[in-house]
Structure formats: C-alpha cells, structure tokens
C-alpha positions as MATLAB code, in Angstrom:
seq = 'XXXXXXXXXXXXXXXXXXXXXXXXXXXXXXXXXXXXXXXXXXXXXXXXXXXXXXXXXXXXXXXXXXXXXXXXXXXXXXXXXXXXXXXXXXXXXXXXXXXXXXXXXXXXXXXXXXXXXXXXXXXXXXXXXXXXXXXXXXXXXXXXXXXXXXXXXXXXXXXXXXXXXXXXXXXXXXXXXXXXXXXXXXXXXXXXXXXXXXXXXXXXXXXXXXXXXXXXXXXXXXXXXXXXXXXXXXXXXXXXXXXXXXXXXXXXXXXXXXXXXXXXXXXXXXXXXXXXXXXXXXXXXXXXXXXXXXXXXXXXXXXXXXXXXXXXXXXXXXXXXXXXXXXXXXXXX';
ca = [
      96.164   95.095  -24.208;
      99.554   93.393  -24.531;
     102.619   95.867  -24.544;
     104.765   96.637  -27.713;
     107.718   94.536  -25.906;
     105.477   91.712  -25.230;
     104.238   91.656  -29.445;
     107.709   91.642  -30.491;
     108.670   88.588  -28.129;
     105.776   86.852  -29.951;
     106.970   87.663  -33.250;
     110.853   86.848  -32.264;
     109.564   83.339  -31.032;
     107.253   83.073  -33.915;
     110.788   83.775  -36.422;
     112.641   80.674  -34.327;
     110.139   78.551  -34.593;
     109.816   78.984  -37.845;
     113.489   78.746  -38.591;
     113.626   75.434  -36.151;
     111.205   73.865  -38.590;
     112.564   74.881  -41.824;
     116.045   74.593  -41.196;
     116.619   70.643  -41.609;
     114.598   71.151  -45.057;
     116.847   73.638  -45.968;
     115.841   76.858  -44.512;
     113.129   79.763  -45.455;
     113.166   82.995  -47.611;
     112.672   85.885  -45.780;
     109.990   87.102  -47.528;
     107.845   83.994  -45.703;
     109.308   84.843  -42.804;
     107.905   88.763  -43.174;
     104.555   87.298  -44.640;
     104.114   84.442  -41.514;
     104.486   87.383  -38.962;
     102.738   90.155  -40.907;
     105.765   92.679  -40.793;
     108.492   94.201  -43.512;
     111.162   92.634  -44.517;
     113.225   94.738  -42.600;
     111.519   94.191  -39.353;
     112.303   90.065  -40.005;
     116.121   91.257  -40.756;
     116.660   93.404  -37.061;
     114.545   90.344  -35.565;
     117.184   87.981  -36.665;
     120.095   90.470  -35.522;
     118.558   90.176  -32.040;
     118.073   86.326  -32.246;
     122.178   85.759  -32.814;
     123.209   89.012  -30.478;
     120.755   88.199  -27.687;
     119.823   84.718  -27.546;
     123.013   83.698  -28.949;
     121.138   81.594  -31.510;
     123.712   80.931  -34.420;
     121.760   81.904  -37.781;
     122.764   81.017  -41.993;
     122.343   84.187  -43.531;
     122.767   84.444  -47.662;
     124.094   88.194  -46.999;
     126.471   86.953  -44.581;
     127.218   83.537  -45.660;
     128.268   83.109  -49.830;
     127.984   79.412  -49.176;
     124.796   79.306  -47.756;
     121.655   77.701  -50.236;
     120.463   80.986  -52.253;
     118.300   83.499  -50.033;
     117.457   81.052  -47.609;
     117.784   81.056  -43.676;
     118.502   78.489  -41.619;
     119.373   77.545  -38.045;
     123.351   77.021  -38.075;
     123.022   74.225  -34.729;
     120.354   72.684  -36.448;
     116.571   71.217  -35.574;
     115.855   72.335  -32.475;
     113.213   70.003  -30.553;
     110.119   72.154  -29.740;
     108.421   72.483  -26.500;
     104.562   72.091  -25.790;
     102.862   74.755  -23.838;
     102.299   72.633  -20.871;
     106.144   72.086  -20.684;
     106.774   75.512  -21.349;
     104.449   76.839  -18.536;
     106.087   74.477  -16.173;
     109.443   76.150  -17.503;
     108.029   79.590  -17.111;
     106.936   79.346  -13.131;
     110.287   77.554  -12.177;
     111.896   80.727  -14.356;
     109.810   83.056  -11.648;
     110.968   81.028   -8.562;
     114.128   81.918   -9.555;
     113.854   85.770   -9.319;
     117.054   87.371   -7.202;
     119.186   84.473   -7.395;
     122.164   82.988   -9.417;
     120.077   82.208  -12.353;
     118.164   84.994  -12.983;
     120.397   87.015  -15.310;
     120.510   84.043  -17.635;
     117.103   82.834  -17.339;
     115.998   86.523  -18.700;
     117.808   85.894  -22.165;
     115.188   82.454  -22.994;
     112.415   84.570  -21.265;
     111.091   85.650  -24.122;
     110.928   82.128  -26.035;
     109.274   80.473  -22.988;
     106.299   82.791  -23.017;
     106.002   82.791  -27.049;
     105.925   78.921  -26.631;
     103.677   79.030  -23.709;
     100.972   81.102  -25.491;
     101.436   80.926  -29.016;
      98.495   78.257  -29.442;
      95.837   80.354  -27.251;
      96.435   84.016  -27.967;
      97.362   86.548  -30.709;
     100.231   89.208  -30.538;
      97.455   91.666  -29.452;
      95.764   89.932  -26.492;
      99.094   88.347  -24.711;
      98.133   88.370  -20.936;
     101.733   87.432  -19.625;
     101.768   90.306  -17.269;
      98.823   89.187  -15.541;
      99.911   85.890  -14.967;
     103.011   86.872  -13.740;
     100.869   89.142  -10.844;
      99.338   86.086   -9.784;
     102.089   84.446   -8.668;
     104.594   85.196   -6.125;
     107.450   83.923   -4.938;
     108.070   84.257   -1.171;
     111.986   83.266   -0.720;
     115.597   84.965   -0.069;
     117.211   86.977   -2.747;
     120.483   88.067   -3.470;
     121.178   91.824   -3.362;
     123.152   91.608   -6.543;
     122.129   88.683   -8.404;
     124.151   89.801  -11.649;
     127.520   89.838  -10.212;
     126.713   86.791   -8.524;
     125.310   85.077  -11.951;
     128.439   86.434  -13.469;
     130.530   84.343  -11.099;
     128.475   81.457  -11.614;
     129.027   81.120  -15.258;
     132.586   81.182  -15.069;
     132.321   78.191  -12.387;
     129.973   76.287  -14.500;
     132.418   76.650  -17.449;
     135.421   76.035  -15.308;
     133.510   72.494  -13.940;
     132.905   71.516  -17.427;
     136.152   72.180  -18.887;
     138.258   71.044  -15.569;
     140.465   74.277  -15.162;
     141.404   75.723  -12.112;
     140.345   78.938  -11.139;
     141.244   81.576   -7.975;
     138.410   82.796   -6.227;
     138.823   85.995   -3.756;
     136.285   84.417   -1.088;
     134.905   86.270    2.295;
     135.006   83.320    5.137;
     132.213   84.301    7.233;
     133.689   82.517   10.515;
     136.755   84.970   10.669;
     135.193   87.966    8.771;
     138.567   88.197    6.587;
     138.736   88.005    2.501;
     140.819   85.208    1.484;
     142.443   84.115   -1.712;
     142.574   80.471   -3.239;
     143.325   78.588   -5.840;
     140.647   75.315   -6.651;
     140.257   72.648   -8.593;
     136.257   73.002   -8.956;
     134.625   69.266   -8.856;
     130.792   70.448   -8.812;
     127.955   72.479   -7.139;
     125.411   72.164   -4.655;
     122.280   74.593   -4.240;
     120.874   74.559   -1.421;
     117.450   77.121   -0.957;
     118.524   78.814   -3.739;
     121.889   79.493   -2.922;
     124.767   77.900   -4.640;
     127.802   76.378   -2.882;
     131.361   75.436   -5.081;
     132.378   71.966   -3.834;
     136.451   72.434   -4.791;
     139.437   70.620   -3.746;
     142.068   73.518   -2.181;
     145.420   73.825   -3.369;
     146.064   75.898   -0.362;
     144.308   73.624    2.402;
     145.374   70.327   -0.106;
     141.602   69.402    1.060;
     137.758   69.606   -0.380;
     136.119   72.610    0.724;
     132.753   74.238    0.535;
     132.535   78.149   -1.104;
     129.188   79.999   -1.036;
     129.298   81.060   -4.603;
     127.446   84.560   -2.925;
     130.943   85.181   -0.957;
     133.211   85.417   -3.590;
     133.846   89.076   -4.491;
     135.923   88.126   -7.494;
     137.345   85.064   -9.746;
     139.931   84.474  -11.989;
     140.020   81.213  -14.249;
     143.045   79.722  -14.678;
     141.922   78.266  -18.362;
     145.518   76.605  -19.087;
     145.574   74.972  -15.619;
     143.904   71.695  -16.371;
     142.882   68.634  -13.531;
     141.946   65.232  -13.558;
     138.522   65.161  -12.268;
     139.506   62.195   -9.388;
     137.665   58.622  -11.065;
     136.959   57.753   -7.135;
     135.212   60.944   -6.001;
     131.072   61.501   -6.554;
     129.328   64.583   -5.321;
     126.349   62.641   -4.593;
     128.103   60.340   -2.545;
     130.254   63.190   -0.854;
     127.095   65.354    0.687;
     124.882   62.165    1.077;
     124.945   62.270    5.023;
     125.634   65.912    5.283;
     122.791   67.417    6.667;
     123.620   70.714    4.747;
     126.960   71.693    2.810;
     128.778   70.732    5.419;
     130.564   67.555    5.607;
     132.849   67.126    8.509;
     132.885   63.417    8.564;
     131.157   63.017   11.746;
     128.280   60.796   11.266;
     125.699   60.329   14.056;
     122.567   59.379   14.786;
     119.882   62.239   15.930;
     116.731   62.018   17.080;
     113.885   65.106   17.537;
     111.132   64.871   19.010;
     108.201   66.716   17.631;
     104.980   68.034   19.045;
     101.484   67.023   17.964;
     100.619   70.775   16.206;
     103.344   69.713   13.809;
     103.719   66.109   13.500;
     101.897   66.069   10.386;
     103.743   68.355    8.348;
     107.253   66.741    9.472;
     106.116   63.764    8.748;
     105.102   64.885    4.696;
     108.559   66.241    4.022;
     111.394   64.526    3.750;
     114.259   66.877    4.914;
     117.130   64.602    4.395;
     117.425   61.042    2.859;
     118.184   58.898    6.218;
     114.830   60.538    7.834;
     113.450   57.666    9.814;
     109.684   57.751   11.658;
     111.187   55.914   14.966;
     108.301   56.638   16.725;
     104.464   57.714   16.734;
     103.478   58.663   20.599;
     100.115   58.364   21.780;
      99.515   61.756   22.234;
     100.245   62.713   18.609;
     103.811   63.750   18.754;
     106.283   61.428   16.631;
     109.626   60.550   17.040;
     112.132   61.270   14.085;
     115.930   60.005   13.902;
     118.625   61.303   11.201;
     121.775   59.657   10.381;
     124.002   62.813    9.358;
     126.923   65.109    9.718;
     127.223   68.661    9.750;
     125.542   69.422   12.872;
     126.393   72.806   13.067;
     123.803   73.643   10.463;
     121.450   71.294   11.780;
     121.263   73.034   15.092;
     120.088   76.211   13.279;
     117.255   74.417   11.861;
     116.247   72.744   15.037;
     115.933   76.290   16.438;
     113.430   77.077   13.919;
     111.044   74.998   15.370;
     111.154   76.652   18.719;
     109.159   74.672   21.525;
     107.580   72.111   18.878;
     110.809   70.116   18.751;
     113.046   68.194   21.716;
     116.316   66.777   20.992;
     116.252   63.429   22.810;
     119.522   61.899   21.192;
     122.416   62.578   21.284;
     122.920   63.523   24.909;
     125.503   66.127   23.897;
     123.290   67.935   21.285;
     120.684   68.016   24.001;
     123.212   69.854   25.931;
     123.921   72.435   23.215;
     120.592   73.033   22.277;
     119.979   73.803   25.963;
     123.282   76.171   26.332;
     121.842   77.992   23.147;
     118.773   78.543   24.591;
     120.192   79.799   27.619;
     121.841   82.214   25.157;
     118.904   83.441   23.244;
     116.944   83.975   26.614;
     120.108   85.833   28.170;
     119.689   88.434   25.060;
     116.476   89.210   26.061;
     116.581   89.163   29.739;
];
C-alpha cells in the first residue's frame, strides 16, 4: 500500500495535469478539481498552495485576483507540455543517479510531479509502488558530504552565468591547502563524474581558471557588475583536448598499451574524443592513442589500471609513471 505522502503527491500531480489541460481554454473550477481528485474543495486549496509555494508554479486564482475569469483556476505561465510515462521513467532514473550531488535538492522539488506522471496511467493512488521501484535501483557513485550547501552555491552560479554578472568566490585551493578570495566572470560549467566545475575569467590572475564547485565555501553575487561574454570563446573548444577539467595548453600524443584482460572493455568505451586504436596485437592487447593536454589528471587515471596498462609514449610520461610506481612501492615497503 502506498503511503499517505505518496497518495497526496499523486493528487497534486493530478491537479497540475488538469490545470495544464484546461488553462488554454480558460481554466477549471474548484468543484471540478475536487470531484476529479475525490477530495474536498478545502483539500484542493491546500494543494494549490503547495503547487505555488513548493513547486514554484504560479496559478491565477479567483480569490486572489479580481481580474481573473470568474471562478476559474489556471496556470499563470500558460500551457505546459505533458511528459509521457516512458519519458518520465527516464527522468526519474536520472534523478536517482543524482543523489548526493549538487543537483539533489533542486531535483527533489520536481520528484513528486515526475512520479505522478510515471504511474498515473497504471496505478491508482492506493497502489503506487514508488518505494519498491527505488529499492530495486542502487547507484554506486561518490556523494557530496553536504549536497544542500553545494546545491545552493550551484544555483547562484547558474544564475550568474545566465545573466552575465560577476561573482566573488571564497575558494579552497587544494594544492596549497589555503583559502583564496577571487572575483570572477563566470563563463560556464563542466560536469565530470557528477562533480561540477566552474570555468571563469579570474580578475586576480587575468586569465581563465577552473574552480571545483564543492570547494567553494561561500559566494557573493555582484548583480550590478555585468560583463560581456567573449564572442571568440567556446567552452566546448576550450575543453576539447583536456583529459579532464584542466587545460594547460600543452597538447601531446599519448600511447597506452592495454593488456588482453581489459582490451575489450577499453575498445568499447570512448574516454576522450581523440581516442584512436593505434594497433591490435596478436596476444590480444591493444594500443590506444590520445591527443590531450592536462596530463596531470590523466596520470591518476592510468594508475587506476594497475599492471593492466603500459605507457609507450611519450618517454617523459613513461618515466614519471615509473617514478610514481616506485613511490607507491615505498609506502608499502
């Protein structure tokens, strides 16, 4: 049996669905909504309050707007496209994948609406197995220790990017272990393995820098200090040859030889747009080449493969990986 909250969520979704369908034609009465949901008009009024306050969907209501058509309720934003159950399922699964990330808090606001759309054609409010579905999906990912705080900062960053105004960051610099204050012009956001990074022009360094969002401890928007997004800048082009999120400008060719045990897996995934199968050897191993910059990040990825990979080119990277292996061995000696 579905819980009380789930039943309520489904009815709220039904109210939204009716408003969505009736708004283009003037709206719907309170009695019609109550009859459709099999509840009292007082319950419908509470649902309307939640839709406006929690889901942030503005509604034109006769008791609050004298100019509204007599007795009819409708969406202030007009008609909203409906979502099919199949598409709602994909969105719902995507939301589960974002648990513990900067998006978690914002996704929770639309969860009930998606759940209602997903199941409204198959189940009644009394038999909605949402909890069972979630129990059969387990996502193995790193999670933020404080996703709510990071989510609030993320929302401010998105707004600043959208409206092109400067922001001040209080930022933890990992390599120095110190806190830094920067005023930046935000250009865009990058997502890597559910971690978000801000690409911005730093007024302190007079250059483009990348900031990991969960390392921003505080943020202050300078909403009156607008900037012009450079016409000659493309976030996609800027990141095109970076292995991860670092663009140090030093592009080189890297050749890696993967053992037969992992060759098939490596060939089935694209780790970088420049990835190319250089050679397939008789023993089943494969040589993959990349044209990349930001090799510092790539080295940590190579280490994850252990003895299943060998650096062939360039020689200096091969030497650095050997030195790293010796230091790791020293830790366990």
